[in-house]
C-alpha positions as CSV (number, residue, x, y, z in Angstrom):
1,P,202.6,33.6,-25.4
2,Q,201.4,30.0,-24.6
3,G,197.9,29.4,-25.9
4,L,197.7,32.5,-28.0
5,P,197.0,31.6,-31.6
6,L,198.6,33.8,-34.1
7,K,195.9,33.4,-36.8
8,P,193.9,35.0,-38.0
9,S,196.2,38.1,-37.8
10,S,193.2,40.5,-38.3
11,T,192.0,39.9,-34.8
12,L,195.5,39.2,-33.2
13,Y,195.6,42.6,-31.5
14,E,192.3,42.0,-29.5
15,R,193.4,38.5,-28.8
16,A,196.6,39.5,-27.3
17,R,195.0,42.1,-25.1
18,G,192.8,39.4,-23.8
19,W,195.6,37.0,-23.4
20,L,197.6,39.7,-21.3
21,N,194.6,40.1,-18.9
22,E,194.2,36.4,-18.5
23,N,197.9,35.8,-17.8
24,Y,198.8,38.8,-16.1
25,A,200.0,37.1,-13.0
26,A,202.7,35.3,-15.2
27,L,204.4,38.3,-16.4
28,D,206.6,38.4,-13.2
29,D,207.6,34.7,-13.5
30,E,211.1,34.6,-14.7
31,D,210.5,31.4,-16.6
32,Q,208.1,33.2,-18.9
33,Q,210.6,36.2,-19.6
34,A,212.5,36.2,-22.8
35,D,216.3,36.0,-22.6
36,R,217.7,39.1,-24.6
37,N,220.9,37.1,-25.4
38,L,219.3,34.3,-27.2
39,P,218.5,34.5,-30.9
40,V,214.9,35.3,-31.9
41,D,214.1,32.1,-33.4
42,T,215.0,30.3,-30.1
43,E,212.6,32.3,-28.2
44,F,209.9,32.4,-30.9
45,P,210.1,29.0,-32.8
46,D,206.6,29.3,-33.9
47,G,206.7,32.9,-34.8
48,P,205.4,34.2,-38.4
49,S,209.0,33.8,-39.6
50,R,212.5,33.5,-38.3
51,R,213.3,37.1,-39.1
52,H,210.0,38.7,-38.0
53,I,208.3,39.1,-34.6
54,D,205.3,41.1,-33.5
55,I,205.8,43.4,-30.4
56,L,202.7,44.6,-28.6
57,I,203.4,47.3,-26.1
58,V,200.7,47.7,-23.5
59,T,200.4,50.0,-20.4
60,S,198.4,49.3,-17.3
61,H,196.1,52.0,-18.6
62,D,195.3,50.2,-21.7
63,L,194.3,47.0,-19.7
64,D,192.1,49.1,-17.7
65,T,190.2,50.2,-20.9
66,V,189.2,46.5,-21.9
67,G,186.1,46.9,-19.9
68,E,185.5,43.8,-17.7
69,L,188.7,42.1,-18.9
70,R,190.2,44.1,-16.0
71,F,188.4,41.7,-13.6
72,T,190.0,38.5,-15.2
73,P,191.4,36.2,-12.5
74,G,195.1,36.4,-13.4
75,R,195.3,40.1,-13.5
76,V,193.2,40.5,-10.1
77,L,195.5,38.0,-8.2
78,H,198.5,39.8,-9.7
79,T,197.1,43.1,-8.5
80,S,196.4,41.7,-5.1
81,R,199.8,40.3,-4.6
82,L,201.4,43.8,-5.6
83,R,198.9,45.5,-3.2
84,V,199.9,43.2,-0.3
85,Q,203.5,43.8,-0.9
86,E,203.0,47.6,-1.1
87,L,200.9,47.7,2.1
88,M,203.1,45.4,4.1
89,A,206.2,47.6,3.2
90,Q,204.6,50.4,4.9
91,A,203.0,48.6,7.8
92,P,204.3,48.8,11.4
93,S,205.0,45.6,13.3
94,P,202.1,44.4,15.5
95,S,203.5,45.8,18.8
96,E,204.4,49.2,17.1
97,A,200.9,49.4,15.7
98,V,199.1,49.4,19.1
99,K,201.9,51.0,21.1
100,D,200.7,54.7,20.5
101,V,198.4,56.7,18.3
102,S,200.9,57.1,15.5
103,G,200.8,53.4,15.2
104,L,197.1,53.1,15.0
105,R,197.0,55.8,12.4
106,R,199.4,53.9,10.2
107,I,197.0,50.9,10.0
108,F,193.6,52.6,10.2
109,C,193.9,55.9,8.4
110,G,194.7,57.3,5.1
111,N,195.6,55.7,1.8
112,A,197.8,53.0,3.4
113,A,195.1,51.8,5.9
114,F,194.7,48.1,5.4
115,V,193.0,47.0,8.6
116,H,189.2,47.5,8.6
117,G,187.0,47.0,11.7
118,G,185.3,50.3,12.7
119,R,188.2,52.6,13.8
120,P,187.7,55.4,12.8
121,A,184.0,55.2,12.9
122,Y,183.6,54.7,9.0
123,N,186.6,52.5,8.3
124,Y,184.8,49.2,8.2
125,G,183.7,46.9,5.5
126,P,181.7,43.6,4.9
127,P,181.9,41.4,8.1
128,P,184.1,38.3,8.0
129,A,181.0,36.1,8.7
130,L,179.9,36.7,5.1
131,F,183.0,35.0,3.7
132,H,183.2,31.7,5.3
133,S,180.7,29.5,7.1
134,A,183.1,28.6,10.1
135,L,183.3,32.4,10.8
136,A,179.6,32.9,10.3
137,K,178.8,29.9,12.8
138,L,181.3,31.3,15.2
139,D,179.8,34.8,15.2
140,Y,176.2,33.3,15.6
141,H,177.2,31.2,18.5
142,L,179.2,33.9,20.3
143,S,176.3,36.3,20.0
144,H,173.9,33.7,21.5
145,L,175.9,32.1,24.1
146,D,172.8,32.1,26.5
147,E,170.9,29.8,24.1
148,K,171.1,26.0,24.4
149,W,173.2,24.5,21.7
150,D,173.6,20.8,21.2
151,E,176.9,21.4,19.5
152,L,178.5,23.5,22.5
153,T,178.4,20.5,24.7
154,I,180.8,20.9,27.8
155,D,182.0,18.4,30.4
156,A,183.6,18.8,33.7
157,D,187.1,18.5,32.6
158,F,186.5,21.3,30.0
159,L,184.8,23.5,32.7
160,Y,187.9,22.9,35.1
161,D,190.3,24.0,32.3
162,V,188.3,27.2,31.9
163,H,188.0,27.7,35.6
164,R,191.9,27.4,35.8
165,F,192.3,29.7,32.9
166,I,190.2,32.5,34.5
167,D,192.1,31.9,37.8
168,K,195.6,32.2,36.2
169,S,194.4,35.2,33.9
170,L,193.5,37.2,37.2
171,A,196.8,36.8,38.7
172,I,199.3,39.7,38.6
173,Y,202.4,39.0,36.6
174,D,205.7,41.0,36.4
175,S,205.7,40.8,32.6
176,E,203.8,39.8,29.5
177,D,206.2,36.8,29.0
178,I,205.6,35.3,32.3
179,R,201.8,35.6,31.8
180,L,202.0,33.9,28.5
181,Q,204.2,31.1,29.8
182,E,201.7,30.5,32.5
183,L,198.6,30.5,30.3
184,K,199.8,29.0,26.8
185,D,199.3,25.4,27.7
186,I,195.7,26.0,29.0
187,I,194.9,28.1,25.9
188,D,196.2,25.4,23.7
189,S,194.0,23.0,25.4
190,L,191.0,25.1,25.3
191,A,191.3,25.9,21.7
192,G,190.7,22.2,20.9
193,P,192.3,19.0,19.5
194,G,193.5,18.7,16.1
195,G,195.6,21.6,15.6
196,E,199.2,22.4,16.1
197,P,200.0,25.7,18.1
198,Q,203.3,27.1,16.6
199,V,205.5,29.9,17.3
200,I,206.8,31.0,13.8
201,L,208.8,34.3,13.0
202,F,207.1,35.6,9.8
203,E,208.2,38.8,8.3
204,G,207.6,41.5,10.8
205,A,205.4,39.3,13.1
206,K,205.7,36.7,15.8
207,P,202.3,36.0,17.4
208,D,202.1,34.8,20.9
209,I,199.9,31.8,19.8
210,M,199.1,30.6,16.2
211,W,197.6,27.4,15.1
212,Y,199.0,26.9,11.8
213,H,198.7,23.3,10.8
214,P,197.5,22.6,8.1
215,C,196.7,26.2,7.9
216,L,196.3,29.4,9.8
217,S,193.0,28.8,11.8
218,M,193.6,30.8,14.8
219,I,195.8,33.7,16.1
220,Q,196.1,35.2,19.6
221,E,197.9,37.9,21.2
222,N,198.4,38.6,25.1
223,I,199.1,42.1,26.8
224,N,199.9,41.8,30.5
225,E,197.4,44.2,31.8
226,F,194.1,45.8,30.5
227,G,194.7,49.5,29.5
228,I,198.5,49.1,29.6
229,G,200.2,48.3,26.5
230,G,197.6,48.7,23.8
231,D,194.8,46.5,22.4
232,A,195.6,42.9,22.1
233,F,192.9,42.1,19.7
234,V,194.0,44.7,17.1
235,E,197.7,43.6,17.7
236,A,196.4,39.8,16.7
237,V,194.8,41.3,13.6
238,V,197.9,43.0,12.5
239,S,199.9,39.9,13.1
240,Y,197.5,38.1,11.1
241,A,197.8,40.6,8.2
242,R,201.7,40.2,8.5
243,V,201.5,36.5,8.5
244,V,199.2,36.1,5.4
245,G,201.0,39.0,3.6
246,S,204.3,37.3,4.1
247,N,206.3,35.9,1.2
248,A,206.7,32.6,2.8
249,F,203.1,32.2,3.5
250,T,202.0,33.3,0.1
251,R,204.2,30.6,-1.4
252,R,202.8,28.0,0.8
253,R,199.1,28.9,0.6
254,Q,199.1,30.5,-2.9
255,T,195.8,32.6,-3.5
256,L,192.8,30.1,-3.3
257,T,191.5,31.4,0.1
258,N,190.7,34.5,2.0
259,H,192.5,33.0,5.0
260,P,189.6,32.8,7.4
261,A,190.8,32.9,11.1
262,V,189.7,33.2,14.7
263,V,191.2,36.0,16.5
264,I,191.6,36.0,20.3
265,G,193.0,39.1,22.3
266,L,193.8,38.7,26.1
267,M,194.6,41.7,28.3
268,G,194.9,40.8,31.8
269,H,191.2,40.1,33.0
270,F,189.6,41.0,29.8
271,I,189.3,38.6,26.7
272,E,187.8,39.4,23.3
273,F,186.9,36.7,20.4
274,G,186.5,37.6,16.8
275,S,187.3,36.7,13.3
276,V,189.1,38.0,10.4
277,V,189.5,37.6,6.5
278,S,192.1,39.0,4.0
279,I,190.5,40.2,0.8
280,G,192.8,41.3,-2.0
281,G,195.2,42.7,0.6
282,D,192.6,44.5,2.9
283,V,191.9,42.9,6.1
284,Y,188.5,43.0,7.5
285,Y,187.9,41.9,11.2
286,G,185.0,41.8,13.5
287,R,184.7,41.4,17.3
288,S,181.9,38.9,18.3
289,Y,182.3,38.5,22.1
290,S,184.1,40.0,25.1
291,Q,184.1,39.1,28.8
292,K,185.6,40.5,31.8
293,L,187.1,37.5,33.7
294,Y,185.6,37.2,37.3
295,L,185.3,34.3,39.9
296,G,183.2,36.3,42.5
297,F,179.6,35.6,43.4
298,H,178.6,35.1,39.8
299,G,181.7,33.1,39.0
300,H,179.5,30.0,37.8
301,K,177.8,32.0,35.1
302,D,181.1,33.5,34.0
303,V,182.8,30.1,33.8
304,L,179.8,28.6,31.8
305,R,179.8,31.5,29.4
306,L,183.5,31.3,28.7
307,A,183.4,27.7,28.3
308,K,180.7,27.9,25.6
309,A,182.8,30.7,23.9
310,F,185.9,28.4,23.8
311,R,183.9,25.4,22.5
312,A,182.6,27.7,19.6
313,V,186.1,28.5,18.8
314,Q,187.0,24.6,18.7
315,L,184.2,24.2,16.2
316,A,185.4,27.1,14.0
317,T,189.0,26.2,13.9
318,K,188.1,22.4,13.1
319,S,186.0,23.7,10.3
320,I,188.6,26.0,8.9
321,R,191.2,23.1,8.9
322,D,188.8,20.8,7.3
323,F,188.2,23.3,4.5
324,H,191.8,23.7,3.9
325,T,192.4,20.1,3.9
326,S,189.6,19.8,1.3
327,L,191.1,22.5,-0.7
328,A,194.5,20.8,-0.7
329,T,193.0,17.5,-2.1
330,H,190.4,19.1,-4.5
331,R,192.1,22.1,-6.1
332,P,189.9,23.9,-8.5
333,L,190.9,23.9,-12.1
334,G,192.4,27.1,-13.4
335,V,192.7,30.4,-11.7
336,S,189.7,31.5,-9.5
337,I,189.0,34.8,-7.6
338,E,185.9,33.3,-5.8
339,H,187.6,33.9,-2.4
340,L,187.5,37.6,-2.9
341,F,183.7,37.6,-2.7
342,P,181.1,36.7,0.0
343,S,180.1,33.2,0.7
344,P,177.1,33.7,2.9
345,T,175.5,31.3,5.1
346,P,171.6,31.1,5.2
347,L,170.1,31.7,8.6
348,D,167.4,29.1,8.3
349,G,169.5,26.4,6.4
350,T,167.7,26.5,3.0
351,P,169.9,27.0,0.0
352,L,170.5,30.6,-1.2
353,P,170.5,31.6,-4.9
354,V,173.5,30.4,-6.8
355,L,175.5,33.4,-7.7
356,A,178.7,34.0,-9.7
357,F,180.1,37.2,-8.2
358,K,182.0,39.4,-10.8
359,C,183.1,42.6,-8.9
360,R,182.3,45.0,-6.1
361,L,180.0,48.0,-6.5
362,S,180.2,51.4,-5.1
363,R,177.3,53.7,-4.4
364,T,178.4,56.0,-7.3
365,G,178.2,52.9,-9.7
366,R,182.1,52.3,-10.1
367,R,182.8,48.5,-10.4
368,Y,186.0,47.4,-8.8
369,I,187.8,44.7,-7.0
370,H,190.2,46.7,-4.8
371,P,188.8,49.7,-3.0
372,R,190.5,53.1,-3.4
373,N,188.8,55.1,-0.8
374,E,186.8,54.7,2.6
375,D,183.5,54.7,0.8
376,E,184.5,51.9,-1.3
377,V,185.9,50.0,1.6
378,R,182.5,50.1,3.3
379,S,180.4,49.0,0.3
380,A,178.7,45.7,0.6
381,M,177.3,45.6,-2.9
382,Y,178.4,43.4,-5.7
383,I,177.7,42.6,-9.3
384,A,177.1,39.0,-9.9
385,T,175.3,36.8,-12.5
386,L,172.3,34.6,-11.4
387,Q,170.6,31.8,-13.2
388,V,166.9,32.3,-12.9
389,P,165.3,29.2,-12.0
390,A,162.4,27.7,-13.9
391,A,160.0,28.1,-10.9
392,S,160.9,31.9,-10.4
393,G,157.8,34.0,-10.5
394,A,159.8,37.2,-10.1
395,V,160.4,37.4,-13.9
396,E,158.5,37.1,-17.2
397,S,158.6,33.5,-18.7
398,S,160.9,34.7,-21.5
399,S,163.7,35.3,-18.9
400,V,163.4,31.9,-17.0
401,G,166.4,29.7,-17.4
402,T,168.6,32.6,-18.5
403,S,171.7,34.1,-16.8
404,V,171.0,37.6,-15.8
405,E,173.3,40.4,-14.4
406,V,172.2,41.4,-10.7
407,V,173.1,43.6,-7.8
408,V,173.7,41.7,-4.6
409,K,173.4,43.8,-1.4
410,F,174.0,43.0,2.3
411,T,172.1,45.0,4.8
412,A,170.9,44.9,8.3
413,R,167.4,46.1,7.4
414,Y,165.3,45.8,4.3
415,G,161.7,46.8,3.3
416,V,160.9,43.9,1.2
417,A,157.2,44.5,1.0
418,A,157.7,47.9,-0.4
419,H,160.4,46.7,-3.0
420,E,158.1,43.7,-4.1
421,L,155.1,46.0,-4.6
422,L,156.9,48.6,-6.7
423,A,158.8,45.9,-8.7
424,K,155.5,44.3,-9.8
425,Q,154.6,47.9,-11.3
426,G,157.9,48.3,-13.0
427,L,158.8,51.2,-10.5
428,A,161.7,49.3,-9.0
429,P,164.2,46.9,-10.2
430,I,163.1,43.1,-10.1
431,L,163.6,41.7,-6.7
432,Y,164.8,38.0,-7.1
433,A,165.6,37.3,-3.3
434,C,165.8,38.8,0.2
435,R,167.1,36.2,2.6
436,P,168.6,36.4,6.1
437,V,172.1,35.0,6.4
438,L,174.3,34.7,9.4
439,G,176.0,37.8,10.5
440,D,172.6,39.3,11.4
441,L,172.3,40.6,7.7
442,Y,169.9,40.3,4.7
443,M,171.1,39.2,1.4
444,V,169.1,41.1,-1.2
445,V,169.4,40.0,-5.1
446,M,167.8,42.5,-7.4
447,E,167.9,43.2,-11.2
448,F,170.8,45.5,-12.4
449,V,169.3,48.6,-14.0
450,S,171.1,50.6,-16.5
451,G,170.7,54.3,-16.1
452,K,171.7,57.2,-14.0
453,T,170.6,58.5,-10.7
454,A,168.6,61.7,-10.6
455,W,171.6,63.1,-8.5
456,N,174.1,62.3,-11.3
457,M,171.9,63.8,-14.0
458,I,171.5,67.1,-12.0
459,E,175.2,67.1,-11.3
460,S,175.7,66.8,-15.0
461,C,173.3,69.5,-15.8
462,E,171.1,67.1,-17.7
463,Q,167.3,67.8,-17.8
464,I,165.0,65.3,-16.1
465,P,162.0,64.8,-18.1
466,H,158.6,64.8,-16.8
467,P,157.8,61.0,-17.0
468,V,160.5,60.5,-14.3
469,W,158.7,62.8,-11.9
470,A,155.3,61.2,-12.7
471,D,156.8,57.6,-12.0
472,V,158.1,58.8,-8.6
473,Q,154.8,60.3,-7.7
474,K,153.0,57.1,-8.8
475,A,155.4,55.0,-6.8
476,I,155.0,56.9,-3.6
477,E,151.2,56.8,-3.9
478,A,151.2,53.0,-4.5
479,L,153.3,52.6,-1.3
480,H,150.9,54.8,0.7
481,E,147.9,52.8,-0.4
482,K,149.3,49.9,1.3
483,D,150.2,51.9,4.5
484,L,154.0,51.8,3.6
485,V,156.5,54.7,3.8
486,F,159.6,54.9,1.5
487,G,161.5,56.9,4.0
488,D,164.6,58.0,2.1
489,L,163.3,59.7,-1.0
490,R,166.4,61.6,-2.1
491,L,167.9,62.1,-5.6
492,P,170.5,59.3,-5.2
493,N,167.8,56.7,-4.7
494,I,165.8,57.7,-7.9
495,M,167.1,55.8,-11.0
496,C,166.6,57.3,-14.4
497,V,166.1,54.6,-16.9
498,P,166.2,55.1,-20.6
499,T,163.4,53.3,-22.5
500,E,163.6,51.7,-26.0
501,S,161.5,54.6,-27.4
502,G,164.3,57.1,-26.4
503,G,162.3,58.4,-23.5
504,M,163.2,57.9,-19.7
505,R,161.3,56.6,-16.8
506,A,162.0,56.2,-13.0
507,K,162.6,53.2,-10.7
508,L,163.2,53.7,-7.0
509,V,166.2,51.9,-5.5
510,D,167.5,51.5,-1.9
511,F,164.5,50.3,0.3
512,D,166.7,49.8,3.5
513,W,164.5,52.2,5.3
514,A,161.1,51.4,3.9
515,G,158.5,50.6,6.5
516,I,155.1,50.7,7.9
517,H,153.3,54.0,8.4
518,G,153.0,55.0,12.1
519,K,154.8,51.9,13.2
520,D,158.3,51.5,12.0
521,R,161.1,54.2,12.8
522,Y,163.9,55.8,11.2
523,P,167.4,54.5,11.9
524,T,169.2,55.8,15.0
525,T,172.2,56.3,12.7
526,M,170.6,58.6,10.0
527,N,172.3,61.8,9.2
528,A,170.0,64.3,10.9
529,Q,172.3,67.2,9.9
530,L,171.2,67.1,6.3
531,K,169.1,69.9,5.2
532,D,167.1,67.6,2.8
533,W,164.8,65.9,5.4
534,A,161.1,66.9,5.9
535,P,160.1,68.3,9.4
536,G,159.6,65.4,11.7
537,M,162.2,63.0,10.1
538,D,164.9,62.4,12.8
539,R,166.7,59.8,14.5
540,Y,164.3,56.9,15.6
541,E,161.2,59.0,15.1
542,I,158.0,57.2,13.9
543,M,157.8,57.0,10.0
544,L,154.8,58.8,8.3
545,K,153.4,59.1,4.8
546,D,153.5,62.8,5.2
547,H,157.3,62.7,5.4
548,D,157.3,61.2,2.0
549,R,154.9,63.7,0.4
550,Q,156.9,66.6,1.8
551,M,160.2,65.0,0.5
552,L,158.4,64.6,-2.8
553,E,157.8,68.4,-3.0
554,K,161.4,69.0,-2.3
555,L,162.6,67.3,-5.4
556,P,163.9,69.8,-7.9
557,F,162.0,68.4,-10.8
558,S,158.8,68.2,-8.9
559,S,157.3,71.4,-10.8
560,A,158.2,70.0,-14.3
C-alpha cells in the first residue's frame, strides 16, 4: 500500500485499517491490484523480507466499526459509485418511468427508490437550493417573479421570442417529435447564450434538450399534450439521473460536484421549471414555478412572467457553467466529499458560519451518508464542526477560538427566542446561529449534546431520574414567564444528558413549533391523530401555555 509505513509494527494493524478507509476507492483500480503470477518480492519490494509478507483480511463490516473512519472521503465516494451502479441497474428508462403507475413506483417507492421530490407524500429530502447558489437564486427568482429584479432585465427581442414560444406551444401537433422540432430552436435561444445544447445518448437516456458544455447545466423533456403521456418534468429528472449515473459521464466529471442543473418540463400548454442535484446516488428535485401558457385577454402578463422565468434560467445555467469552469482550473487537492453536503446561500447576503460538514444525522441519532429508509431521506440535519469566533457571545470564553462539534438543521420555522432563553439557563443546547437562507428555510447551528432522548430511555426500560423532570418543569416555567409556548413537549424532544458527577439533567430540543402565547399557531401539517396531544392542540389552532402544562402532566416521569 502506497503511503502506509510498516514501522512501528505494534500499530501497523490500526494504521492499515485507517489506510483502507482512506484509499477504499482505489481497491477497484486494476493498477493497484497484485498480479498473482508475479513473485512476491516483485509486488512487495519494500516488504519486511523477501520471504515474508503480512496479509490483512478486512470485511466491510470491520470497516464500519472503525467509528468515523467510515466517513473518510475515499470510502464514501467508492460507496456512492457502487450505489449509483446498483440503482441505475434497476432503474427504468425515462419514458418507461412516466408511462404508467408501475414505472412511477420503480423510481419513487421501496428500497430501490432514487428520485425524491414529494411523491409519495413523505418521499422528499433537502431541497436542491441548499446545495448550490445558482439553484438557490433560481428558486428565489422563480418564487418572486412579480417583484422588480435588476438582473432579470428583458428587451423587445427576448419578449418576441417568448411570445413566439407560447404561440407555437399552443398549437396542436400530431406527434411529440414534430412538437420538439418546432420548439427546439426557440428553447435553445431562450435558455441563453454560452451553452451548447446537445443530443447525446447516455446509458438508457436521450433527453430532448440537454445543455452539456462544459457541463450539464440544463435538461428538458417534452410531452406532446398535458395529461397524455405522463409527467415531462419527472421524465427530465429521470433523464438527469441516467446521465449523471452513466459510466461515460462519471469518467468525465469524476466526483467533485453534486451536478446542479435546471430542469424544464413542457407538456402542451403547460410548462414547469425547477432544479435537481445528485447526492451520493440519490436524486433530489424541486419544482419552483409552473405556468399554463395562454395568449388571451391577459396574454401581456403571461408573456412577461414567462420571459422573467426564462431570464432566471439563463442566469442559473451561466452560473453553473462558470462554477464548473472554475472547478476544472482549480481542482482541490486530495479527495473531498464537500459536494455531498449543503452549501446554503444567505438570504441577506451576510456571511454564514463557516462549517465543515461530516455526515447526516437522523432523528434517531444515527450518523450516515447514504440514507437507508424514507425517514433518513427526509432528514435535513447534519453533524459538522464549527470554529467558534472570538466575538461569539454564545459560549464561555474558554471555548472561543476552538473547533466544536455542532448539529446543523434546516427548517421552515424556528423559535429562536425560546431556544436562546433556555440555552442561557443550560436547559437547551447552545444556539450558535439561526440564519435565513435561500430556499425559504432557516439554518440552525447548535451544540451537539451527548445523551439519550427520554423516549429512548423509556424504550430501553431505563429509569429517568427526578432531576430530569425538574429541569423540564423549570424550562416550561421559564418560557411561560416570557409568554412563550414550547408547543411540542413530547419524549423525543427531551434530551437526558449525563453530568460529570454521574447524575443526569435535561435539555429541551426541537424548537420548530415554539411561539408566542395566544398569537402563534400550530402547523397545519401537525399529526392530529396522535393521542399524545392535550385538548385544544390541533392543526392551525392558537398556541396556549395551558397546552404545555397539560403535556407536562402527561409525561410518564412527572410523578417522580
